[in-house]
BAFI-3210 file (N, C-alpha, C; in Angstrom, 3 decimals, decimal comma, padded with zeros to 6 digits):
// residues 244
n [1|2|3|4|5|6|7|8|9|10|11|12|13|14|15|16|17|18|19|20|21|22|23|24|25|26|27|28|29|30|31|32|33|34|35|36|37|38|39|40|41|42|43|44|45|46|47|48|49|50|51|52|53|54|55|56|57|58|59|60|61|62|63|64|65|66|67|68|69|70|71|72|73|74|75|76|77|78|79|80|81|82|83|84|85|86|87|88|89|90|91|92|93|94|95|96|97|98|99|100|101|102|103|104|105|106|107|108|109|110|111|112|113|114|115|116|117|118|119|120|121|122|123|124|125|126|127|128|129|130|131|132|133|134|135|136|137|138|139|140|141|142|143|144|145|146|147|148|149|150|151|152|153|154|155|156|157|158|159|160|161|162|163|164|165|166|167|168|169|170|171|172|173|174|175|176|177|178|179|180|181|182|183|184|185|186|187|188|189|190|191|192|193|194|195|196|197|198|199|200|201|202|203|204|205|206|207|208|209|210|211|212|213|214|215|216|217|218|219|220|221|222|223|224|225|226|227|228|229|230|231|232|233|234|235|236|237|238|239|240|241|242|243|244]
n.u [014,414|012,911|010,094|009,942|007,801|005,396|004,262|001,657|000,737|-002,030|-004,440|-005,060|-005,319|-003,960|-002,365|-002,405|000,414|001,807|002,729|004,833|004,632|002,717|002,388|002,742|004,041|006,381|007,528|008,104|009,990|012,048|012,736|013,704|015,938|017,504|018,082|019,444|021,398|021,849|021,941|023,654|024,964|027,242|029,776|030,245|027,678|027,875|027,096|027,236|029,968|030,937|029,914|031,314|033,947|033,697|033,021|035,322|037,193|036,156|036,331|039,072|039,871|038,851|040,516|043,065|045,716|048,800|048,068|048,204|049,063|047,594|045,027|045,115|045,476|043,079|041,322|041,893|041,185|038,471|037,656|038,216|036,417|034,091|034,217|034,117|031,555|030,080|030,389|028,698|026,297|026,384|026,436|023,932|022,341|022,906|021,802|019,126|018,604|018,983|016,912|014,745|014,966|014,650|012,063|010,724|011,318|009,958|007,363|007,097|007,399|005,134|003,126|003,689|003,220|000,469|-000,414|000,365|-001,258|-003,816|-003,452|-003,063|-005,588|-007,106|-005,942|-006,698|-009,474|-009,544|-008,364|-010,287|-012,382|-011,135|-010,838|-013,512|-014,160|-012,363|-013,395|-015,820|-014,852|-013,481|-015,620|-016,940|-014,957|-014,936|-017,516|-017,245|-015,293|-016,696|-018,616|-016,895|-015,870|-018,245|-018,765|-016,506|-016,989|-018,882|-019,410|-017,278|-017,845|-017,929|-018,559|-021,049|-022,440|-022,327|-023,860|-026,278|-026,775|-027,034|-029,285|-031,169|-031,216|-032,181|-034,665|-035,769|-035,840|-037,614|-039,877|-040,306|-040,783|-043,047|-044,795|-044,915|-046,055|-048,497|-049,556|-049,648|-051,403|-053,666|-054,114|-054,655|-056,922|-058,680|-058,617|-059,643|-062,175|-063,180|-063,131|-065,001|-067,223|-067,421|-067,818|-070,232|-071,908|-071,591|-072,762|-075,405|-075,955|-075,775|-077,839|-079,964|-079,808|-080,165|-082,819|-084,026|-083,431|-084,729|-087,330|-087,509|-087,233|-089,531|-091,317|-090,633|-091,368|-090,548|-088,229|-088,335|-088,638|-086,602|-085,096|-083,771|-080,782|-079,567|-076,333|-074,526|-072,259|-071,725|-072,873|-071,354|-068,703|-068,997|-069,597|-067,242|-065,428|-066,376|-065,748|-062,993]
n.v [055,835|054,357|055,772|056,956|055,830|057,765|058,491|059,744|060,671|061,108|062,172|059,377|057,994|056,552|057,279|055,726|054,440|056,258|055,641|056,204|054,428|051,536|048,226|046,167|047,558|048,235|045,695|045,062|047,052|046,461|043,886|044,489|046,095|044,285|042,451|044,029|045,034|047,724|049,082|049,244|048,351|049,593|051,670|052,105|051,170|047,916|047,635|050,229|050,703|048,815|049,892|052,296|051,339|050,131|052,329|053,889|052,203|052,046|054,726|055,118|053,441|054,714|056,844|058,421|058,348|056,608|054,314|051,727|050,274|051,481|050,881|048,106|047,863|048,999|047,242|044,803|045,616|046,043|043,410|042,178|043,511|042,622|039,900|040,169|041,250|039,170|036,995|037,258|037,070|034,451|033,133|033,936|032,724|030,052|029,905|030,414|028,201|026,202|026,885|026,429|023,665|022,894|023,772|022,129|019,735|020,176|020,314|017,701|016,416|017,387|016,259|013,588|013,579|014,167|011,880|009,976|010,787|010,208|007,464|006,845|007,511|005,598|003,309|003,695|003,395|000,720|-000,437|000,182|-001,431|-003,918|-003,816|-003,895|-006,439|-007,917|-007,476|-008,853|-011,456|-011,834|-011,784|-014,110|-015,971|-015,669|-016,593|-019,230|-020,082|-019,926|-021,894|-024,063|-024,204|-024,823|-027,318|-028,659|-028,726|-030,685|-034,283|-036,935|-038,339|-041,109|-041,811|-040,606|-042,072|-044,552|-044,046|-043,519|-046,017|-047,521|-046,291|-046,872|-049,657|-049,833|-048,650|-050,558|-052,746|-051,733|-051,471|-054,172|-055,101|-053,626|-054,699|-057,318|-056,770|-055,778|-058,050|-059,713|-058,230|-058,372|-061,105|-061,336|-059,821|-061,446|-063,723|-062,622|-061,862|-064,414|-065,429|-063,793|-064,560|-067,250|-066,904|-065,563|-067,519|-069,469|-068,208|-068,005|-070,677|-071,493|-070,025|-071,212|-073,848|-073,364|-072,556|-074,861|-076,655|-075,435|-075,779|-078,592|-079,031|-077,919|-079,656|-082,297|-084,498|-084,210|-086,241|-087,919|-085,555|-083,959|-082,001|-082,732|-081,523|-080,830|-081,145|-078,181|-077,748|-079,656|-079,340|-077,135|-078,050|-079,939|-078,357|-076,889|-078,810|-079,384|-077,014|-077,079]
n.w [063,036|065,986|067,515|070,829|073,429|075,137|078,328|080,224|083,347|085,375|087,857|089,511|087,114|084,133|081,173|077,979|076,044|073,322|070,065|067,165|065,075|064,179|065,723|063,823|061,739|063,067|063,365|060,683|060,083|061,904|061,037|058,437|059,052|060,442|058,414|056,494|058,048|058,798|061,113|064,232|067,431|068,310|066,897|063,321|060,998|059,420|056,697|055,705|056,029|054,220|051,886|051,763|051,442|048,932|047,380|047,641|046,450|043,815|043,044|043,095|041,050|038,816|038,461|036,453|037,031|037,864|039,945|040,923|043,128|045,160|044,301|044,475|047,198|048,159|047,014|048,332|050,864|050,436|049,775|052,222|053,835|052,666|053,334|056,084|056,327|055,244|056,940|059,368|057,989|057,010|059,423|060,365|058,390|058,940|061,469|060,798|059,149|061,040|062,778|061,080|060,685|063,312|063,728|061,925|063,172|065,552|064,520|063,539|065,963|067,262|065,674|066,223|068,958|068,996|067,683|069,551|071,630|070,609|070,339|073,018|074,039|072,687|073,802|076,449|076,285|075,459|077,710|079,604|078,721|079,071|081,816|082,695|081,695|083,210|085,754|085,526|085,066|087,466|089,250|088,415|089,076|091,859|092,434|091,523|093,320|095,718|095,229|095,025|097,635|098,959|097,859|098,749|101,458|101,668|102,119|100,706|097,382|097,238|099,855|100,033|098,091|099,322|101,618|100,364|099,232|101,585|102,650|100,653|100,909|103,506|103,108|101,384|103,128|105,017|103,402|102,777|105,353|105,873|104,008|105,031|107,519|106,672|105,495|107,757|109,314|107,682|107,820|110,570|110,694|109,251|110,885|113,241|112,354|111,804|114,396|115,665|114,229|115,052|117,805|117,719|116,546|118,495|120,677|119,764|119,551|122,218|123,341|122,017|123,002|125,685|125,624|124,683|126,735|128,805|127,924|128,005|130,715|131,637|130,478|131,336|134,122|137,576|139,419|142,459|143,673|142,729|140,093|136,887|135,612|132,579|130,915|130,063|128,654|126,815|124,131|123,320|123,262|121,265|119,013|118,819|118,121|115,596|114,156|114,222]
ca.u [014,451|011,603|009,705|009,755|006,450|005,262|003,188|001,257|-000,036|-002,870|-004,980|-005,720|-005,469|-002,709|-002,601|-001,733|001,587|001,558|003,880|004,752|004,250|001,992|003,212|003,088|005,043|007,622|008,103|008,666|011,188|013,095|013,182|014,507|017,210|018,312|018,556|020,400|022,440|022,090|022,065|024,547|024,974|028,405|030,539|029,520|027,013|028,707|026,733|027,785|031,403|031,173|029,626|032,421|035,095|033,447|033,097|036,738|037,853|035,697|036,878|040,496|040,034|038,490|041,576|043,997|047,088|049,333|047,747|047,930|049,245|046,444|043,846|045,248|045,239|041,643|040,643|042,022|040,354|037,081|037,414|038,196|035,134|033,037|034,287|033,613|030,096|029,463|030,434|027,437|025,196|026,453|025,964|022,477|021,731|023,000|020,790|017,810|018,453|018,793|015,558|013,792|015,023|014,052|010,617|010,244|011,365|008,838|006,123|007,043|007,154|003,734|002,332|003,902|002,516|-000,964|-000,653|000,456|-002,463|-004,909|-003,182|-003,316|-007,041|-007,565|-005,500|-007,521|-010,764|-009,322|-008,124|-011,582|-013,099|-010,457|-011,159|-014,872|-014,085|-011,655|-014,337|-016,768|-014,118|-013,222|-016,884|-017,152|-014,005|-015,408|-018,661|-016,719|-014,604|-017,733|-019,187|-015,890|-015,849|-019,466|-018,590|-015,479|-017,567|-019,711|-018,620|-016,871|-018,893|-018,007|-019,307|-022,449|-023,025|-022,514|-025,020|-027,480|-027,014|-027,564|-030,666|-032,013|-031,386|-033,077|-036,019|-036,258|-036,193|-038,851|-040,995|-040,584|-041,411|-044,399|-045,614|-045,136|-047,023|-049,819|-050,053|-049,998|-052,626|-054,788|-054,396|-055,280|-058,307|-059,481|-058,776|-060,552|-063,526|-063,600|-063,401|-066,290|-068,271|-067,549|-068,434|-071,652|-072,619|-071,617|-073,761|-076,726|-076,164|-076,023|-079,200|-080,919|-079,768|-080,828|-084,278|-084,496|-083,345|-085,840|-088,560|-087,499|-087,490|-090,950|-092,094|-090,254|-091,742|-089,428|-088,072|-088,007|-088,677|-085,473|-085,114|-082,517|-080,219|-078,656|-075,013|-074,538|-070,983|-071,603|-073,041|-070,241|-067,555|-069,293|-069,462|-065,831|-064,783|-066,792|-064,981|-061,616]
ca.v [055,332|054,197|056,857|056,497|056,001|058,801|058,187|060,906|060,191|062,114|061,762|058,067|057,376|056,458|057,360|054,682|054,916|056,630|055,322|056,763|053,344|050,420|047,058|045,460|048,357|048,074|044,383|045,151|047,882|045,718|042,809|045,084|046,545|043,114|041,854|044,917|045,387|049,165|049,608|048,475|048,894|050,471|051,851|052,348|049,974|047,166|047,885|051,543|050,534|048,134|050,857|053,244|050,652|049,959|053,656|054,289|051,363|052,453|056,064|054,992|052,800|055,669|057,850|058,146|058,258|055,270|054,039|050,281|049,812|051,940|050,085|046,757|047,979|049,200|045,993|043,863|046,108|045,784|041,971|041,892|044,008|041,703|038,698|040,538|041,412|037,890|036,041|037,276|036,563|032,974|032,695|034,103|031,677|028,794|029,968|030,258|026,791|025,420|027,149|025,736|022,245|022,716|023,913|020,877|018,714|020,448|019,905|016,241|016,025|017,673|015,210|012,354|013,711|014,013|010,457|009,269|011,113|009,388|006,077|006,711|007,476|004,274|002,344|003,886|002,745|-000,731|-000,824|000,228|-002,663|-005,018|-003,720|-004,427|-007,881|-008,486|-007,473|-009,958|-012,705|-011,958|-012,163|-015,528|-016,747|-015,669|-017,509|-020,601|-020,391|-020,178|-023,210|-025,070|-024,348|-025,530|-028,725|-029,234|-028,962|-031,882|-035,526|-037,451|-038,973|-042,532|-041,906|-040,281|-043,237|-045,610|-043,675|-043,702|-047,467|-047,966|-045,798|-047,671|-050,979|-049,666|-048,438|-051,850|-053,562|-051,196|-051,834|-055,605|-055,222|-053,075|-055,707|-058,414|-056,290|-055,713|-059,430|-060,186|-057,524|-058,943|-062,424|-061,145|-059,387|-062,637|-064,569|-061,952|-061,990|-065,804|-065,578|-063,153|-065,409|-068,429|-066,468|-065,274|-068,788|-070,131|-067,544|-068,407|-072,103|-071,573|-069,538|-072,235|-074,987|-072,982|-072,591|-076,268|-077,253|-074,887|-076,437|-079,974|-079,021|-077,691|-080,804|-083,525|-084,450|-084,333|-087,546|-087,805|-084,152|-083,214|-081,778|-083,092|-080,379|-081,340|-080,471|-077,064|-077,648|-080,684|-078,780|-076,224|-078,881|-080,560|-077,368|-076,486|-079,858|-079,249|-075,930|-077,509]
ca.w [064,414|066,595|068,422|072,188|073,955|076,155|079,265|081,012|084,497|086,007|089,137|089,531|085,796|083,390|079,737|077,208|075,300|071,926|069,225|065,810|064,171|064,777|066,063|062,589|061,044|063,824|063,032|059,335|060,133|062,614|060,159|057,371|059,598|060,750|057,171|055,817|059,018|058,705|062,478|065,099|068,791|068,483|065,668|062,077|060,498|058,474|055,301|055,334|055,891|052,944|050,816|051,691|050,860|047,505|046,748|047,585|045,452|042,492|042,765|042,830|039,737|037,772|038,304|035,348|037,527|038,100|041,340|041,009|044,505|045,945|043,900|045,055|048,639|048,376|046,610|049,436|051,972|050,060|049,945|053,653|054,375|052,190|054,181|057,414|056,231|054,857|058,050|060,136|057,155|057,025|060,745|060,410|057,557|059,688|062,538|060,168|058,755|062,263|063,268|060,203|061,014|064,636|063,570|061,324|064,227|066,458|063,843|063,576|067,349|067,554|065,021|066,980|070,243|068,724|067,406|070,818|072,410|070,070|070,714|074,451|074,231|072,258|074,811|077,646|076,025|075,499|079,098|080,297|078,370|079,740|083,244|082,876|081,494|084,362|086,880|085,318|085,296|088,906|089,895|088,116|089,877|093,242|092,510|091,415|094,574|096,723|094,934|095,347|099,090|099,349|097,479|099,617|102,780|101,601|102,185|099,384|096,592|097,596|101,106|099,730|097,412|100,320|102,428|099,542|099,137|102,876|102,773|099,754|101,522|104,652|102,573|100,890|104,305|105,597|102,528|102,986|106,669|105,760|103,315|105,970|108,513|106,033|105,363|109,104|109,706|106,929|108,404|111,881|110,438|108,873|112,081|114,167|111,787|112,028|115,817|115,947|113,666|115,920|119,063|117,456|116,390|119,803|121,503|119,266|119,904|123,674|123,589|121,555|123,925|126,934|125,396|124,594|128,081|129,613|127,471|128,501|132,146|131,865|130,012|132,043|135,536|138,496|140,055|143,883|144,073|142,164|138,650|136,215|134,866|131,535|130,787|129,108|127,949|125,768|122,770|122,996|122,906|119,981|117,943|118,692|117,351|114,193|113,532|114,054]
c.u [013,039|011,330|009,455|008,331|006,434|004,057|002,925|000,348|-000,811|-003,335|-005,697|-005,906|-004,153|-003,031|-001,826|-000,610|001,207|002,832|003,672|004,311|003,457|002,920|003,631|004,159|006,393|008,294|008,762|009,974|012,343|013,632|014,090|015,874|018,114|018,879|019,630|021,550|022,831|022,188|022,998|024,581|026,138|029,168|029,638|028,861|027,857|028,382|027,271|029,297|031,739|030,933|030,767|033,646|034,927|033,559|034,553|037,478|037,457|036,258|038,355|040,751|039,792|039,561|042,526|045,426|047,478|049,183|047,419|048,032|048,070|045,189|043,898|044,977|043,759|040,834|040,695|041,175|038,867|036,728|037,339|036,884|033,977|033,020|033,744|032,094|029,398|029,395|029,171|026,253|025,177|025,995|024,447|021,752|021,761|021,958|019,394|017,560|018,219|017,387|014,501|013,756|014,378|012,539|010,019|010,236|010,220|007,501|005,974|006,759|005,703|002,820|002,452|003,174|001,011|-001,307|-000,615|-000,751|-003,648|-004,718|-003,442|-004,815|-007,620|-007,185|-006,331|-008,884|-010,633|-009,112|-009,407|-012,387|-012,471|-010,745|-012,547|-014,884|-013,398|-012,562|-015,321|-016,082|-013,834|-014,485|-017,185|-016,215|-014,434|-016,604|-018,200|-016,013|-015,607|-018,371|-018,203|-015,818|-017,080|-019,352|-017,574|-016,020|-018,452|-018,830|-018,252|-018,007|-019,055|-018,808|-020,783|-023,139|-023,256|-023,721|-026,321|-027,824|-027,586|-029,008|-031,609|-032,266|-032,344|-034,510|-036,616|-036,656|-037,477|-040,056|-041,358|-041,269|-042,836|-045,328|-045,935|-046,166|-048,431|-050,416|-050,479|-051,292|-053,843|-055,175|-055,087|-056,713|-059,202|-059,711|-059,756|-062,000|-064,073|-063,943|-064,738|-067,448|-068,517|-068,237|-069,923|-072,461|-072,717|-072,664|-075,170|-077,027|-076,484|-077,433|-080,247|-080,961|-080,442|-082,346|-084,806|-084,471|-084,488|-087,154|-088,624|-087,792|-088,963|-091,790|-091,806|-090,636|-090,511|-089,428|-087,563|-087,903|-087,509|-085,612|-083,757|-082,060|-079,251|-077,369|-075,069|-073,274|-070,874|-071,815|-071,890|-069,027|-067,774|-069,105|-068,002|-065,075|-065,166|-065,999|-063,543|-061,497]
c.v [055,260|055,345|056,284|056,761|057,016|058,502|059,424|060,429|061,339|061,610|060,419|057,431|057,469|056,439|056,269|055,278|055,196|056,398|055,923|055,711|052,292|049,243|046,293|046,219|048,277|046,749|044,420|045,940|047,143|044,596|043,340|045,509|045,366|042,475|042,714|045,330|046,865|049,820|048,716|049,136|049,849|050,556|052,091|051,069|049,252|047,470|049,243|051,473|049,838|049,065|051,857|052,596|050,494|051,295|054,120|053,498|051,787|053,825|055,987|054,366|053,807|056,740|057,433|057,957|056,813|054,958|052,558|049,787|050,242|051,131|048,683|046,795|048,147|047,951|044,964|044,300|045,859|044,305|041,598|042,354|043,117|040,443|038,976|040,678|040,068|036,919|036,084|036,773|035,040|032,423|032,813|033,045|030,327|028,753|029,762|028,818|025,909|025,625|026,453|024,248|021,975|022,845|022,659|019,754|018,889|020,053|018,384|015,742|016,274|016,621|013,897|012,391|013,548|012,555|009,644|009,552|010,277|007,918|005,837|006,673|006,121|003,205|002,462|003,219|001,229|-001,214|-000,771|-001,034|-003,871|-005,024|-004,273|-005,941|-008,562|-008,525|-008,632|-011,297|-012,909|-012,361|-013,636|-016,411|-016,811|-016,605|-018,959|-021,015|-020,687|-021,554|-024,311|-025,303|-025,108|-027,017|-029,393|-029,525|-030,208|-033,133|-036,013|-038,178|-040,440|-042,713|-041,596|-041,446|-044,380|-045,315|-043,878|-045,178|-048,002|-047,529|-046,575|-049,064|-050,902|-049,444|-049,746|-052,753|-053,074|-051,517|-053,307|-055,828|-054,701|-054,075|-056,868|-058,019|-056,222|-057,112|-059,983|-059,536|-058,088|-060,317|-062,291|-060,658|-060,578|-063,538|-063,957|-062,024|-063,395|-066,032|-064,963|-063,998|-066,634|-068,062|-066,201|-066,562|-069,544|-069,522|-067,935|-069,842|-072,253|-071,105|-070,563|-073,411|-074,637|-072,991|-074,018|-076,950|-076,741|-075,528|-077,864|-080,008|-078,774|-078,904|-082,067|-083,378|-084,682|-085,696|-087,313|-086,356|-083,332|-083,098|-082,102|-081,941|-080,908|-080,515|-079,390|-077,001|-078,640|-080,122|-077,862|-077,000|-079,517|-079,579|-076,949|-077,541|-079,778|-078,148|-076,303|-078,559]
c.w [064,978|067,534|069,797|072,646|075,066|077,015|080,106|082,114|085,092|087,354|088,990|088,183|085,064|081,907|079,036|076,394|073,854|071,142|067,841|064,813|064,945|065,039|064,814|061,814|061,747|063,490|061,660|059,342|060,804|061,752|059,043|057,883|059,967|059,492|056,497|056,719|058,894|060,066|063,270|066,455|069,005|067,158|064,475|061,603|059,439|057,021|054,833|055,165|054,576|051,770|050,657|051,055|049,341|046,769|046,610|046,511|044,031|042,095|042,391|041,464|038,625|037,562|037,183|035,835|037,754|039,583|041,538|042,438|045,386|045,611|044,512|046,554|048,950|048,018|047,744|050,635|051,703|050,239|051,427|054,288|053,935|053,046|055,582|057,410|055,962|056,028|058,919|059,320|057,128|058,370|060,862|059,600|058,270|060,807|061,972|059,772|059,982|062,831|062,423|060,518|062,376|064,580|062,953|062,349|065,211|065,834|063,853|064,986|067,744|066,938|065,789|068,313|070,055|068,443|068,696|071,708|071,937|070,441|072,195|074,747|073,828|073,283|076,083|077,468|076,073|076,928|079,923|080,010|079,058|081,240|083,533|082,720|082,672|085,595|086,758|085,591|086,782|089,655|089,654|088,947|091,336|093,412|092,435|092,702|095,680|096,508|095,305|096,842|099,573|099,038|098,397|101,008|102,821|101,670|100,791|098,679|096,961|098,876|100,879|099,046|098,391|101,205|101,661|099,428|100,445|103,063|101,873|100,319|102,697|104,199|102,076|102,054|104,936|104,731|102,687|104,327|106,636|105,069|104,255|107,031|107,933|105,886|106,723|109,575|108,978|107,479|109,743|111,727|110,106|110,084|113,070|113,676|112,000|113,486|116,194|115,433|114,540|117,223|118,864|117,306|117,714|120,711|121,078|119,659|121,377|123,982|123,166|122,517|125,242|126,775|125,357|125,949|128,947|129,217|128,002|129,986|132,442|131,479|130,806|133,514|136,389|139,147|141,481|144,307|143,537|140,677|138,065|135,364|133,838|131,462|129,714|128,259|126,828|124,385|122,358|122,557|121,557|118,835|117,754|117,908|115,880|113,493|113,302|112,998]
res [m|l|a|k|g|r|k|v|a|g|r|g|e|q|m|s|a|h|y|a|f|g|s|q|e|d|d|v|i|i|k|h|r|l|l|t|r|t|t|t|t|r|g|e|p|p|l|k|k|l|q|k|k|f|t|s|f|a|t|e|i|e|k|d|a|d|n|t|s|d|c|e|r|l|y|k|a|f|l|q|e|i|n|t|f|e|l|p|l|l|k|g|k|a|v|v|d|a|n|i|k|e|k|e|s|f|n|e|l|q|v|e|i|e|r|q|i|l|q|a|q|t|d|i|e|d|l|k|k|q|l|e|q|s|k|i|e|r|q|h|k|e|e|c|e|a|i|r|k|l|i|s|s|q|p|p|r|s|e|t|e|r|l|i|a|d|l|e|k|e|i|a|d|l|e|a|e|d|i|a|c|l|r|t|l|e|l|r|k|k|q|f|a|l|l|l|h|v|v|e|e|l|q|i|s|i|e|d|e|q|k|s|i|a|d|e|l|r|a|t|p|s|v|s|g|y|k|t|v|p|s|l|t|a|p|y|i|l|r|r|r|e|y|h]
***
């Protein structure tokens, strides 16, 4: 039998329990008693009862007297005790087999759980990559949407082409007008230069005529006390006709 632990309490301290056997030795003893069924909670242990039945049966067989009925009675009692002793063993074996199968199931379940954990980790990594890719795609979609809104806010292409054509036509008209203005300006420059040249020659001619008239007046004597004044416009009219 197992020795009971004894605890001794003192002032503010508690002594540890002392056992006759160690924990490993206790496990071995309990396992042996469970297998041999030499202990029971109540009544005589089954193995001892079976031993007694067998001993009684063997003793009765060894007797020389005519005790067939007793031997048969003890034999049946022995068989009944064997069946009674065997039934818990079969139950225990069934429990052990069930525990073994359950342990195998637990091992398989553990392997499956570990596999699922690894698969879940792999799926998490894949989902992280997909999330990053989705963020990039969403950013691209937002940029495309912004560009689409910007394009939608602009006028249609046909209207833009029409405006461009109108602007090109207006530019061509302005260039033609600019060329015409340049030609007109060049013509006016030439006319103005010609006018200046005519005015300059006219001025020189007038000065020359005035000098000649002054010389004639000084050289020609006066008649009846009056001086003859020649016409100053005649040379001008003559020169203007020559230019025309």
